[in-house]
C-alpha positions as CSV (number, residue, x, y, z in Angstrom):
1,M,23.0,10.6,-50.1
2,A,22.4,7.9,-52.5
3,K,18.9,6.6,-53.5
4,K,17.7,3.7,-51.7
5,H,15.9,0.8,-53.0
6,L,12.8,-0.6,-51.1
7,V,11.6,-4.1,-51.4
8,I,8.0,-4.8,-49.9
9,D,7.5,-8.4,-50.3
10,P,4.7,-9.7,-49.5
11,I,2.3,-6.9,-49.2
12,T,0.1,-8.0,-46.5
13,R,-3.4,-7.9,-45.9
14,I,-4.6,-8.2,-49.4
15,E,-6.1,-11.2,-51.5
16,G,-3.1,-12.9,-53.1
17,H,0.6,-12.1,-53.6
18,L,2.1,-8.8,-54.5
19,R,5.8,-7.3,-54.4
20,I,6.4,-3.5,-54.5
21,E,9.9,-2.1,-55.2
22,A,10.2,1.4,-54.9
23,I,13.3,4.0,-55.4
24,I,13.4,6.8,-52.9
25,D,15.7,9.8,-52.8
26,E,17.8,11.7,-50.2
27,N,14.5,13.0,-49.0
28,N,12.8,9.6,-48.6
29,V,10.4,10.5,-51.6
30,V,9.6,7.7,-53.9
31,V,10.9,8.5,-57.5
32,D,10.1,5.0,-59.0
33,A,8.1,2.3,-58.4
34,F,7.3,-1.4,-59.6
35,S,4.5,-3.7,-59.2
36,S,4.7,-7.3,-59.4
37,S,2.3,-10.3,-58.7
38,T,4.5,-13.3,-57.8
39,M,1.8,-15.4,-57.9
40,F,1.2,-17.9,-60.9
41,R,-2.6,-19.4,-60.9
42,G,-5.8,-19.5,-63.0
43,I,-8.9,-20.6,-64.8
44,E,-9.4,-19.3,-68.2
45,E,-8.0,-22.0,-70.1
46,I,-10.2,-24.6,-68.4
47,L,-13.2,-23.3,-70.0
48,K,-12.1,-23.8,-73.3
49,G,-14.4,-26.7,-74.9
50,R,-16.9,-26.6,-72.3
51,D,-20.6,-25.9,-72.6
52,P,-21.1,-22.0,-72.4
53,R,-23.9,-22.1,-69.9
54,D,-21.4,-23.9,-67.3
55,C,-18.8,-21.1,-67.5
56,G,-20.2,-19.1,-64.5
57,L,-19.8,-22.1,-62.1
58,L,-16.0,-22.2,-63.2
59,A,-15.2,-18.6,-63.6
60,M,-16.3,-17.7,-60.2
61,R,-13.3,-19.6,-58.9
62,I,-11.1,-17.1,-60.4
63,C,-11.4,-15.2,-56.9
64,G,-12.3,-16.6,-53.5
65,V,-13.7,-12.7,-52.4
66,C,-15.6,-11.7,-55.3
67,T,-17.0,-15.3,-56.5
68,G,-20.6,-13.8,-57.4
69,T,-19.5,-10.9,-59.4
70,H,-17.3,-13.2,-61.6
71,Y,-20.2,-15.6,-61.9
72,Q,-22.5,-12.8,-62.9
73,R,-20.1,-11.4,-65.6
74,S,-19.7,-14.7,-67.1
75,I,-23.4,-15.7,-67.1
76,E,-24.0,-12.0,-68.7
77,A,-21.2,-12.7,-71.5
78,V,-23.0,-15.6,-72.7
79,E,-26.5,-14.0,-72.3
80,Y,-24.9,-11.3,-74.7
81,A,-23.7,-13.7,-76.9
82,F,-27.2,-15.4,-77.2
83,K,-29.2,-12.0,-77.3
84,I,-31.0,-12.8,-73.9
85,T,-32.8,-10.3,-71.9
86,I,-33.4,-11.2,-68.2
87,P,-36.8,-10.3,-66.5
88,K,-37.1,-7.9,-63.7
89,N,-37.1,-10.1,-60.8
90,A,-33.8,-11.6,-62.2
91,R,-32.5,-8.1,-62.5
92,L,-33.5,-7.0,-59.0
93,V,-32.1,-10.3,-57.4
94,R,-28.5,-9.8,-59.2
95,N,-28.4,-6.3,-58.3
96,L,-29.3,-7.0,-54.6
97,I,-26.7,-9.9,-54.4
98,Q,-24.1,-7.8,-56.0
99,G,-25.0,-4.7,-53.7
100,A,-24.6,-7.1,-50.7
101,L,-21.1,-7.9,-52.1
102,Y,-20.3,-4.1,-52.1
103,L,-21.4,-3.6,-48.6
104,H,-19.5,-6.4,-47.6
105,D,-16.4,-5.9,-49.2
106,H,-16.1,-2.1,-48.8
107,I,-16.7,-2.7,-45.0
108,V,-14.0,-5.7,-44.8
109,H,-11.6,-3.7,-46.8
110,F,-11.6,-0.4,-44.8
111,Y,-11.6,-1.9,-41.3
112,H,-9.5,-5.4,-41.7
113,L,-7.3,-4.6,-44.7
114,H,-6.5,-0.9,-44.6
115,A,-7.6,0.6,-41.2
116,L,-4.3,-0.3,-39.9
117,D,-2.6,1.9,-42.2
118,W,-4.1,4.8,-40.3
119,V,-4.7,3.4,-37.1
120,D,-2.0,2.6,-34.5
121,I,-3.3,0.1,-32.3
122,T,-0.7,0.5,-29.7
123,K,-1.5,4.3,-29.2
124,A,-5.3,3.4,-28.6
125,L,-4.4,1.7,-25.3
126,E,-3.2,5.2,-24.0
127,A,-6.8,6.7,-24.9
128,D,-9.2,8.4,-22.4
129,P,-12.5,6.4,-22.7
130,K,-14.6,9.5,-21.7
131,K,-12.7,11.7,-24.2
132,T,-13.1,9.0,-27.0
133,V,-16.8,9.1,-26.4
134,I,-16.6,13.2,-27.2
135,E,-14.2,12.5,-29.9
136,A,-16.8,9.9,-31.6
137,Q,-19.5,12.3,-31.3
138,K,-17.7,15.0,-33.1
139,W,-16.9,13.0,-36.2
140,A,-20.6,11.6,-36.3
141,A,-22.0,15.1,-36.0
142,L,-20.5,16.0,-39.5
143,S,-23.1,13.8,-41.2
144,G,-25.8,14.5,-38.6
145,Q,-25.6,11.0,-37.1
146,R,-25.3,9.5,-33.6
147,P,-21.9,7.7,-32.9
148,W,-21.8,4.1,-33.5
149,N,-21.5,2.2,-30.1
150,A,-19.8,5.2,-28.5
151,N,-19.7,4.3,-24.7
152,E,-17.2,4.8,-22.0
153,D,-17.7,1.3,-20.8
154,V,-17.3,-0.1,-24.5
155,Y,-14.1,1.5,-25.2
156,S,-12.8,0.5,-21.8
157,E,-13.5,-3.0,-22.3
158,V,-12.1,-2.7,-25.8
159,Q,-8.7,-1.5,-24.3
160,S,-8.7,-4.0,-21.6
161,R,-9.1,-7.0,-24.1
162,V,-6.2,-5.6,-26.7
163,T,-4.1,-4.9,-23.5
164,R,-4.5,-8.5,-22.3
165,Y,-3.2,-9.7,-25.6
166,V,-0.4,-7.2,-26.0
167,K,0.8,-8.2,-22.4
168,Q,0.8,-11.9,-23.3
169,G,2.6,-11.0,-26.5
170,R,-0.3,-12.3,-28.4
171,L,-1.1,-9.4,-30.8
172,G,-2.8,-12.1,-33.2
173,I,-4.6,-10.1,-36.0
174,F,-2.7,-7.1,-35.0
175,G,0.6,-8.8,-35.0
176,N,2.0,-7.6,-38.6
177,A,2.1,-3.9,-38.7
178,Y,4.5,-1.0,-38.5
179,W,3.3,0.1,-34.9
180,G,4.9,3.5,-33.8
181,S,5.7,4.7,-37.2
182,K,5.8,8.6,-37.6
183,G,3.6,7.9,-40.6
184,F,0.5,7.6,-38.0
185,K,-1.2,10.9,-37.6
186,L,-4.4,9.9,-35.3
187,T,-4.4,10.9,-31.5
188,P,-4.8,8.1,-28.8
189,E,-8.6,8.8,-28.7
190,Q,-9.2,8.7,-32.5
191,N,-7.1,5.3,-32.7
192,L,-9.4,3.8,-30.0
193,I,-12.5,4.7,-32.2
194,G,-11.0,3.0,-35.1
195,L,-10.1,-0.2,-32.9
196,S,-13.4,-0.4,-31.4
197,H,-15.1,-0.3,-34.9
198,Y,-12.6,-2.7,-36.5
199,L,-13.6,-5.1,-33.8
200,D,-17.4,-4.4,-34.4
201,A,-16.9,-4.9,-38.2
202,L,-15.7,-8.1,-37.8
203,E,-19.1,-9.0,-36.1
204,L,-21.3,-7.3,-39.0
205,Q,-19.2,-8.9,-41.9
206,R,-20.5,-12.3,-40.8
207,E,-24.3,-10.8,-41.1
208,L,-23.4,-8.9,-44.4
209,A,-21.9,-12.3,-46.0
210,K,-25.5,-13.8,-45.2
211,M,-27.2,-11.3,-47.4
212,M,-25.4,-12.9,-50.4
213,A,-26.7,-16.1,-49.4
214,I,-30.1,-15.5,-48.9
215,F,-30.8,-15.2,-52.6
216,G,-27.7,-16.7,-53.7
217,G,-28.1,-20.2,-52.1
218,K,-24.7,-19.7,-50.3
219,N,-21.7,-17.8,-49.9
220,P,-19.0,-17.7,-51.3
221,H,-19.5,-19.2,-54.7
222,P,-23.4,-18.5,-55.0
223,Q,-25.4,-21.1,-56.9
224,S,-28.6,-19.0,-58.3
225,F,-27.4,-17.3,-61.5
226,V,-28.2,-19.3,-64.5
227,V,-28.1,-18.1,-68.1
228,G,-31.3,-16.3,-68.8
229,G,-32.0,-15.0,-65.0
230,V,-32.1,-16.7,-61.6
231,T,-33.5,-19.9,-59.7
232,C,-34.3,-18.6,-56.4
233,V,-38.1,-18.3,-56.9
234,Q,-38.9,-19.8,-53.4
235,D,-36.8,-17.4,-51.9
236,I,-38.2,-14.3,-53.4
237,K,-41.9,-15.6,-52.7
238,N,-41.1,-16.1,-49.0
239,P,-41.7,-12.8,-46.9
240,A,-39.5,-14.1,-44.4
241,R,-36.4,-14.2,-46.6
242,I,-37.0,-10.6,-48.0
243,A,-37.6,-9.7,-44.3
244,E,-34.1,-11.2,-43.2
245,F,-32.4,-9.7,-46.0
246,K,-33.9,-6.2,-45.1
247,Q,-33.0,-6.4,-41.5
248,I,-29.4,-7.2,-42.3
249,L,-29.3,-4.4,-44.8
250,K,-30.5,-1.9,-42.1
251,R,-27.9,-2.8,-39.9
252,G,-25.1,-2.6,-42.3
253,R,-26.7,0.9,-43.5
254,K,-26.6,2.1,-40.0
255,F,-23.1,1.2,-39.2
256,T,-22.0,2.7,-42.6
257,K,-23.7,6.0,-41.5
258,E,-22.6,6.0,-38.0
259,A,-19.2,4.5,-37.8
260,Y,-17.7,4.1,-41.5
261,L,-18.5,7.4,-42.9
262,P,-17.3,9.3,-39.6
263,D,-14.3,7.3,-39.5
264,V,-13.2,8.5,-42.9
265,Y,-14.2,12.2,-42.3
266,M,-11.9,11.6,-39.1
267,A,-9.0,10.2,-41.2
268,G,-9.3,12.5,-44.0
269,T,-9.2,15.6,-41.8
270,M,-6.0,14.2,-40.0
271,Y,-4.5,13.4,-43.3
272,A,-5.7,16.4,-45.2
273,D,-2.2,17.6,-45.9
274,E,-1.6,14.6,-47.7
275,A,-4.8,14.9,-49.9
276,L,-4.2,18.3,-50.6
277,E,-0.9,17.6,-51.9
278,G,-2.5,14.9,-54.1
279,I,-0.3,12.0,-52.7
280,G,-1.5,8.7,-54.0
281,G,-3.3,10.3,-57.0
282,G,-1.5,8.4,-59.7
283,I,-2.6,8.0,-63.3
284,G,-5.3,10.5,-63.5
285,N,-7.2,8.9,-65.9
286,Y,-10.3,7.1,-64.8
287,M,-12.7,4.2,-66.3
288,S,-16.1,3.0,-65.3
289,Y,-17.8,0.3,-67.3
290,G,-21.0,1.3,-65.8
291,G,-22.7,-0.9,-63.3
292,F,-26.1,-2.2,-61.9
293,N,-29.0,-2.1,-64.5
294,Q,-31.9,0.1,-63.5
295,N,-34.3,-1.2,-66.3
296,E,-35.0,-4.3,-68.6
297,L,-33.8,-2.7,-71.5
298,T,-31.4,-5.2,-73.7
299,F,-27.9,-5.5,-73.5
300,Y,-26.1,-2.5,-72.5
301,E,-29.0,0.0,-73.3
302,S,-30.0,0.1,-69.9
303,S,-29.5,3.1,-67.9
304,K,-27.2,2.4,-65.0
305,L,-26.8,3.3,-61.3
306,F,-23.2,3.9,-62.0
307,P,-22.5,5.5,-65.4
308,S,-20.2,4.4,-67.8
309,G,-17.3,6.5,-69.1
310,I,-13.8,7.8,-68.9
311,V,-12.3,10.9,-67.3
312,K,-8.8,11.7,-68.5
313,N,-6.2,14.0,-66.7
314,R,-8.5,14.6,-63.6
315,D,-10.4,16.9,-66.1
316,L,-14.2,16.7,-65.0
317,T,-15.6,18.9,-67.6
318,K,-15.2,16.2,-70.4
319,V,-16.3,12.4,-70.3
320,F,-15.5,10.1,-73.1
321,E,-17.6,7.1,-74.0
322,I,-16.3,3.6,-73.5
323,D,-15.9,1.2,-76.6
324,Q,-15.2,-2.3,-75.5
325,T,-13.4,-3.0,-79.0
326,K,-10.5,-0.8,-77.7
327,I,-9.6,-2.7,-74.9
328,T,-6.3,-4.6,-75.2
329,E,-3.7,-6.4,-72.9
330,D,0.0,-5.7,-73.2
331,V,2.7,-8.4,-71.9
332,T,5.8,-6.6,-72.8
333,H,6.7,-6.7,-68.9
334,A,4.5,-9.8,-68.2
335,W,5.7,-13.2,-67.9
336,Y,4.0,-14.3,-71.0
337,E,4.9,-14.9,-74.6
338,G,3.7,-12.3,-77.4
339,T,4.4,-9.0,-78.5
340,T,1.6,-7.6,-79.7
341,N,-1.5,-5.9,-77.7
342,L,-4.6,-8.3,-78.1
343,H,-8.3,-8.0,-77.5
344,P,-9.8,-10.2,-75.0
345,Y,-11.7,-12.0,-77.7
346,D,-8.2,-12.9,-79.2
347,G,-6.3,-13.2,-75.8
348,V,-3.6,-15.6,-75.5
349,T,-1.8,-16.5,-72.1
350,K,1.2,-18.4,-72.7
351,P,3.7,-18.2,-69.7
352,N,7.2,-17.3,-70.4
353,Y,8.9,-17.0,-66.8
354,T,12.4,-15.1,-67.3
355,G,13.1,-14.9,-63.6
356,F,14.4,-12.0,-61.4
357,G,17.4,-9.6,-62.2
358,K,20.1,-8.7,-60.1
359,K,21.0,-10.1,-56.4
360,E,22.7,-8.0,-53.9
361,D,23.0,-8.7,-50.2
362,N,21.1,-11.7,-50.5
363,I,17.7,-9.8,-52.0
364,A,16.7,-10.8,-55.6
365,Y,15.6,-7.6,-57.3
366,L,12.9,-7.5,-60.1
367,D,14.2,-7.3,-63.8
368,T,12.4,-4.2,-64.5
369,K,13.9,-3.6,-67.9
370,N,12.3,-6.5,-69.1
371,K,9.4,-8.8,-67.3
372,Y,8.6,-8.7,-64.0
373,S,5.1,-9.7,-63.3
374,W,2.5,-12.4,-63.9
375,I,0.0,-9.4,-64.5
376,K,-0.8,-8.3,-68.0
377,S,-1.0,-4.7,-68.8
378,P,-4.6,-3.5,-69.9
379,L,-4.8,-0.5,-72.2
380,Y,-7.9,1.5,-73.3
381,D,-7.2,2.9,-76.8
382,D,-3.6,2.6,-76.0
383,E,-3.8,4.4,-72.4
384,R,-3.2,3.5,-69.1
385,M,-6.4,3.7,-66.7
386,E,-7.4,3.7,-63.3
387,V,-10.8,1.6,-62.1
388,G,-12.5,1.4,-58.9
389,P,-15.0,3.4,-56.4
390,L,-13.0,6.5,-56.9
391,A,-13.2,6.1,-60.8
392,R,-17.0,5.6,-60.2
393,M,-17.5,8.7,-58.3
394,I,-15.4,10.8,-60.7
395,V,-17.2,9.7,-63.9
396,G,-20.4,10.1,-62.2
397,V,-19.8,13.5,-61.1
398,A,-18.4,14.6,-64.6
399,R,-21.4,12.9,-66.1
400,G,-23.5,15.3,-63.8
401,D,-25.3,12.3,-62.4
402,E,-27.7,13.8,-59.6
403,R,-27.4,11.0,-57.2
404,I,-23.7,10.5,-57.0
405,S,-22.9,14.2,-57.2
406,K,-25.1,14.8,-54.4
407,Y,-23.4,12.0,-52.1
408,V,-20.0,13.1,-53.2
409,T,-20.6,16.9,-52.7
410,T,-22.3,16.3,-49.3
411,F,-19.4,14.1,-48.3
412,L,-17.0,16.9,-49.2
413,K,-18.9,19.8,-47.6
414,N,-19.2,17.9,-44.4
415,G,-15.6,17.4,-44.0
416,N,-14.8,20.8,-45.3
417,L,-12.7,19.3,-48.2
418,P,-12.2,20.8,-51.6
419,I,-12.9,18.3,-54.6
420,K,-9.3,18.0,-55.7
421,V,-8.7,15.8,-52.6
422,L,-10.3,13.2,-54.4
423,F,-7.3,12.9,-56.6
424,S,-5.2,11.2,-53.9
425,T,-5.1,8.1,-51.5
426,V,-7.4,10.0,-48.8
427,G,-9.8,10.6,-51.7
428,R,-9.9,6.7,-53.0
429,T,-10.5,5.7,-49.4
430,A,-13.1,8.4,-49.3
431,A,-14.8,7.6,-52.6
432,R,-15.3,3.8,-51.3
433,A,-17.0,5.3,-48.0
434,V,-19.2,7.5,-50.2
435,E,-20.3,4.6,-52.5
436,T,-21.1,2.2,-49.8
437,E,-23.8,4.9,-48.1
438,L,-25.0,5.3,-51.8
439,M,-25.3,1.6,-52.2
440,A,-27.1,0.9,-48.7
441,D,-29.5,3.6,-49.5
442,V,-30.4,2.4,-53.1
443,M,-30.6,-1.2,-52.1
444,M,-33.3,-0.4,-49.7
445,D,-35.3,0.7,-52.9
446,W,-34.4,-2.4,-54.7
447,I,-35.7,-5.0,-51.9
448,D,-38.8,-3.3,-51.5
449,E,-39.2,-3.0,-55.4
450,L,-38.7,-6.7,-55.2
451,A,-41.2,-7.4,-52.6
452,S,-43.8,-5.3,-54.3
453,N,-43.2,-6.8,-57.9
454,V,-43.7,-10.5,-56.3
455,A,-46.8,-9.5,-54.3
456,H,-48.5,-8.1,-57.3
457,G,-48.4,-11.8,-58.8
458,D,-44.9,-11.6,-61.0
459,L,-42.8,-14.6,-60.3
460,S,-40.9,-14.5,-63.5
461,T,-37.3,-15.2,-63.2
462,W,-36.0,-16.8,-66.2
463,T,-36.1,-16.3,-69.8
464,E,-36.6,-19.3,-72.0
465,F,-34.3,-19.8,-74.9
466,N,-33.6,-22.7,-77.5
467,F,-29.7,-23.6,-76.8
468,D,-29.4,-25.4,-80.0
469,N,-30.6,-22.4,-82.2
470,V,-28.5,-19.7,-80.3
471,S,-25.2,-21.4,-79.5
472,K,-23.6,-22.3,-82.8
473,D,-21.4,-19.6,-83.3
474,A,-21.3,-16.6,-81.0
475,Q,-19.3,-14.0,-78.9
476,G,-20.2,-12.0,-76.4
477,F,-19.0,-9.7,-73.3
478,G,-19.9,-9.3,-69.5
479,M,-18.8,-5.8,-68.6
480,E,-20.0,-4.3,-65.2
481,E,-18.5,-2.6,-62.2
482,A,-17.4,-5.0,-59.4
483,P,-16.4,-3.5,-56.0
484,R,-13.0,-3.0,-56.9
485,G,-13.6,-1.7,-60.5
486,G,-14.3,-2.4,-63.9
487,L,-14.5,-6.5,-64.6
488,G,-14.9,-7.7,-68.2
489,H,-15.4,-11.2,-69.4
490,W,-15.4,-12.1,-72.8
491,I,-15.9,-15.4,-74.7
492,K,-16.0,-16.6,-78.0
493,I,-18.4,-20.0,-78.9
494,K,-18.1,-22.2,-81.7
495,D,-20.2,-25.0,-82.6
496,G,-22.0,-24.6,-79.1
497,K,-18.7,-25.0,-77.2
498,V,-16.3,-22.3,-75.7
499,A,-13.4,-21.5,-78.3
500,N,-11.8,-18.9,-76.1
501,Y,-12.4,-17.0,-72.8
502,Q,-10.6,-14.2,-71.1
503,A,-11.2,-12.0,-68.2
504,V,-9.7,-8.6,-67.5
505,V,-10.0,-7.6,-63.8
506,P,-10.0,-4.6,-61.9
507,S,-6.7,-5.6,-60.2
508,T,-5.1,-6.5,-63.7
509,W,-5.8,-2.7,-64.7
510,N,-4.4,-1.1,-61.5
511,A,-1.6,-3.6,-60.4
512,A,-0.5,-4.0,-63.8
513,P,3.5,-3.3,-64.8
514,R,4.9,-1.1,-67.4
515,D,3.4,-1.4,-71.0
516,Y,5.4,-1.4,-74.3
517,K,5.7,2.3,-74.2
518,G,7.2,2.2,-70.5
519,R,4.4,3.8,-68.9
520,M,3.6,2.7,-65.3
521,G,0.4,1.0,-64.1
522,A,-2.0,2.6,-61.5
523,Y,-0.2,1.1,-58.5
524,E,3.1,2.2,-59.6
525,A,1.9,5.8,-60.7
526,S,0.3,6.3,-57.3
527,L,3.5,6.0,-55.3
528,I,5.5,8.6,-57.2
529,G,6.0,11.5,-54.9
530,T,5.0,9.8,-51.2
531,K,7.3,10.8,-48.9
532,V,8.2,7.8,-46.4
533,A,8.8,8.9,-42.7
534,N,10.9,5.9,-42.0
535,P,12.3,3.6,-44.9
536,D,12.3,0.6,-42.7
537,Q,8.7,0.9,-41.8
538,P,7.5,2.2,-45.4
539,L,3.9,2.6,-44.0
540,E,2.9,5.4,-46.6
541,I,3.6,2.9,-49.4
542,L,1.2,0.2,-47.8
543,R,-1.5,3.0,-47.2
544,T,-1.6,3.8,-50.9
545,I,-1.5,0.5,-52.3
546,H,-4.2,-0.8,-49.8
547,S,-6.2,2.1,-50.9
548,F,-7.1,0.2,-54.1
549,D,-7.9,-2.9,-52.3
550,P,-5.8,-5.3,-54.2
551,C,-7.1,-8.5,-55.2
552,I,-4.0,-10.2,-57.1
553,A,-5.8,-13.7,-57.1
554,C,-8.2,-12.4,-59.8
555,A,-5.4,-10.5,-61.6
556,V,-3.5,-13.8,-62.8
557,H,-5.2,-16.8,-64.2
558,I,-3.8,-19.7,-66.2
559,I,-4.2,-23.4,-65.9
560,D,-3.6,-26.3,-68.0
561,T,-6.9,-28.0,-69.1
562,N,-5.8,-31.4,-68.5
563,G,-4.3,-30.8,-65.1
564,K,-0.9,-30.9,-66.4
565,E,1.9,-29.2,-64.3
566,L,3.1,-26.1,-66.5
567,G,5.9,-25.1,-63.8
568,V,6.4,-25.2,-60.2
569,Y,7.4,-22.1,-58.6
570,K,8.3,-21.1,-55.1
571,V,7.8,-17.8,-53.3
572,D,10.5,-16.2,-51.2
573,P,9.7,-13.0,-49.5
574,I,13.1,-11.9,-49.5
575,G,14.4,-13.4,-52.6
576,G,11.1,-13.1,-54.7
577,T,9.9,-15.7,-57.2
578,S,12.3,-18.4,-58.7
579,R,11.7,-21.5,-60.8
580,A,11.9,-24.6,-58.8
């Protein structure tokens, strides 16, 4: 039997546009894979010539999801360039806004973007509500919790509601999925649990979004970050605002412990065979920039909630230090001009669209021997890396970080899973859930610390500086862990204006095409060895790609400074992207 070429375009339930092409052998096992962003957009060039203090307000438009984290990284790049250290209250506020983003992003990702790769909604309609209660109790008990909203009447009502939609032919949000695929492994009762929590999470995410607005002014696109600190003095002075934040946090924390973690235990157990085989493991090199400052030391000297470092080849006995000067971007297989790897300080983003390759049976295929994506290929010291929650947990364990090791070890012990399952699609999904619990717990400490600090009379939120003295010629970078992984913004300033600006985002690291040596990016590598139950319903490919929480809008960014049209492109789900 000949090999078969699968095309999934577009990959749904992600931010942006992504195309995956996979080659499967006679046993339906993926033997080659290619990841391509078919979306062309951006922001970096528009920042040139601007006041550096304004960069954050524009850079946050890179993404419609992680607006605040791009805002903060841009601000930090300027602060590093100007040698500014922010006060304690500003650090805590920034941590809380960023932490709220983690909670919101991780819960929304698992339930609304990823759960339907594990949960078969149609099978949930066959479940016995009474048995479902018992099933929910079983998985929650693994972590010593009561199950979230586990009630026979609740489950019956969920079934009735969704059944009405099905009978009317209006699946709505559940309309685009591979229902009935042999790749689903949950029982009807387990599927009903997942469906019920999916709907509950829709309500919860609205509240979690409010958390970012309490100190950020609004969400998306918060407004309270400025070079030197934050502006939300009146909010942190108001006990009612702090109390509101804490109340929402408590609810998100409760849902995480009573629903999210048990659901991941359930999925991890039912898909344990794939986890033990290492399906979805990918590159095996993991990088964390480090995240969430724990004190007020200058620049990158502060201790971090998430330690920085690199783990290579899944070896947890050794951690390599990070040197940002070793980061480069390769464009050999990306639709840009250039042949050399450049550091972000010197990065160039000049489009060079060369189109697709062969066309057969009315399908245009990627020209994978040449350029085939709008995403560049980042390298660290000439090696490919994976970033994200899994990388943070792995680096934390390898570092011997007491807090991270405790959360990871507890999860694995409760689920009766060996540590090697981390290096898989299941492990990547579990790491995000573990991190959510850790973040929810730590944020309780941060909000109490902020309240105590203010109560004792410290209202400082900004470090004064003289722009004219510090802004002549400088350069700086903002490197931090965003929800999806390591995010870096680099800025060069000349005569008080932005001379160059580059952002290397998590999905650039993970979704990148081959590099100049032909080495795969994280998405591509993660698919090798995956067995597809039904090539017409490549659920397993979606499950692994979605485990990264792709955000392709972040990964591709270029715009003409004067609003000039650089090119017009149209996206065809069958034929791919073509020049209009």
